[in-house]
N, C-alpha and C positions, 0 to 999 in steps of 0.2 A: 781645350786643354790650359786649364787655367790652374796654376800652381797657388799655394798659400802660403810662402815662406816670407818671413818680416824682409829677412835679406835681399831676396830679391825684387822686391816690391820698392823696397830702399833705393835699391841702386838703379833700377828702372826711372824713377822719380828724379832720382838726382843725376843722371847720365844722359838722359833723354835730352833737356834743352842743350847741352851741350855739345852731343852729337849733332841735333840740327843747326845752330850756329856754327860749328864747323863745316858742317855740308853747304852753307852758304859761302862761307867763305873760299871753300874749294871752286863753287861754281863763280863766283866773281873772279877769282883770280885765273880761271883757266884758260880766258882766251891770251893773257901775257906768258905765264908761266905753267907748267906741267897741274894740271886739275881739270875742272871744267864740268860740262855738265853731267857728265857718266860717272865720274867719281861721286861727285857731289848728290847725286840721287842713290848710290849704293850705302852712301852713309847715312842719308835720312831715312833710308828703306831699314836699314839696319837700326836705326832709333826706331822706329814704329814696330818690328820683329821683336825689338827685346820690350817694351811695353805690353807687346800681342802674348808673348810668352809670361809676363807678370799678370796681367788681368783679363786675359780671354779674347778673343775675336769679338766679340760685342761692343765690349769698351773700346777698343780700337778704332772699329768703326764711326762709334761715336765720336773719338777724339778726332778723327779724319774730318768728321761732317760732311765730306762729299766721299761718292762712292769711287774707290779705285780705279772703275774703268773711267770714269769720268774725268781722273785726273789723268790718266793714259791718253784720252782723247783730247783732252787739253793741249796736253804735250805733242800732239801731233801737228794740231793746229797751229800753234809755236812754231814749230817746226816749219811747216808750210808758208807761215807770216814772215818767214826768216827771207822769204825768196822774192819776195814781191817788190822791196824797193829795187833791186835790182833786176827785175823786169821792165819797173817802169823807167828807170834810166838807161833801158838798152843794153845792159850788161851780160854777163854769162850769170845762169841761173843762180850759182850760190857764191857769188862776188862779195866778198865784204866791204859793207860800207861803212863810213863814223859821221857820226855827226855830233856838234859841240852846240850844248845846249847850256846857255848863259844863267848861271845862279845868283838868286839875288844878293847883291854887295860885288864881290869878286870872285873869278874864277869862272868855270866852264864844268859841266859834266858831261862825259864822253859817252855816248851811247854808239852801239854799232848792232850789225844784223849779226855779228857772230855771237852777241850774248842773247839776242832774241834765239836763235839757234840751241845754246848752250841750255838756256831755260827751258826749253822744248825738250832737250836730251833728257835734261834734272827730273821733268815730270814725268815722261813716258816710263824711265826706268823707276820711280817712285811708284808710278801706277800699276807698272807690270808686276814689280816684285812684290805689292802690296794685294793685289788680286790673285796671285799664285799662294801666298802665304795664309791670308783669310781663307779663301776657299778650302785649301786642306786642313785648316784648323777647326772650321766649323763642319767639314766632313768628319774630320774626328769625334765632334762633340753628337 
């Protein structure tokens, strides 16, 4: 279902980068405040769906560069990987663990298993929704 409207094409190209930046913001803010992987993945998927409505399923596949099923699989692997540090430290399966990584100069970067899990949810939601949408669009074409 490719449409040939100038307004939709222009809007998709203008709004998509903003939606993707906002989805990353929601992802990174999620373990401290409302947001996280699920809502971030929904916002990212809506950006790609808008692009798909404007330019078609094949163009969206090319833009993604990776099969949506592979994105889903990567998300599941990230979710599984978030349980490994707790296992190694003898904690319960989804116990949140934090690390402070020193940055060049001053300061620390705080990493956590919560962020790894949120990235997994983000990718799983994005992969699932894009698999559905692209499959439906290709079946119509």
